[in-house]
C-alpha positions, 0 to 999 in steps of 0.5 A: 282626796284632801284638795277641792275638786271641780268640773269644767267644760273644755270646749277646745278639747271636747271634754268635761274635766275634773280638776284638782289643784289645777291639774286634770285628774279625770275627763269625759270625752265628747263630740258635738257636731256643729249645729247638732242637737246631739252630743256623743259621749265616748269614754270616761277616764280617771287617773288611777290614783284618783279612782274610787273617790266619786270623780267619774260619777261627778263628771257624768252628772255634770255632763248630763246636767249640762246636756239637759240645760242646753236641751241636747240629746245624748248618743252614748258609747261609754259603759260608765255613763250607761250604768249611771243613767240606769241608776239615775233614770231621770236622765234616760230621756236624754238618750237619743232614741234614733241614735242611742250609741253602742253603750246602751242603758241597762234595763234594770232597777237602780242600784242602791247608792252609797252615802 
């Protein structure tokens, strides 16, 4: 990927979007009930030609950092997000213990991260 990629939150669409050259190339879809203290992440999507470039990882980190900054809890239905949290246990406290979602965080040691 030669172009610069950035992530933005699109509240109108309920997504965190990875943008390259003004085009959405990936997203995490979320739902946030009005007045709620919890956000549901449902799935992560990256366009096929952009896969394998770390875009989904950057999307998840951005979304989780945003939830932390807003002091919100997470209900997760996305297996990719669950694996990310398992590899970055500092985010595990974001998961709502009463409503964790169906994609539970695997109870395993973090995998080695490629540089």
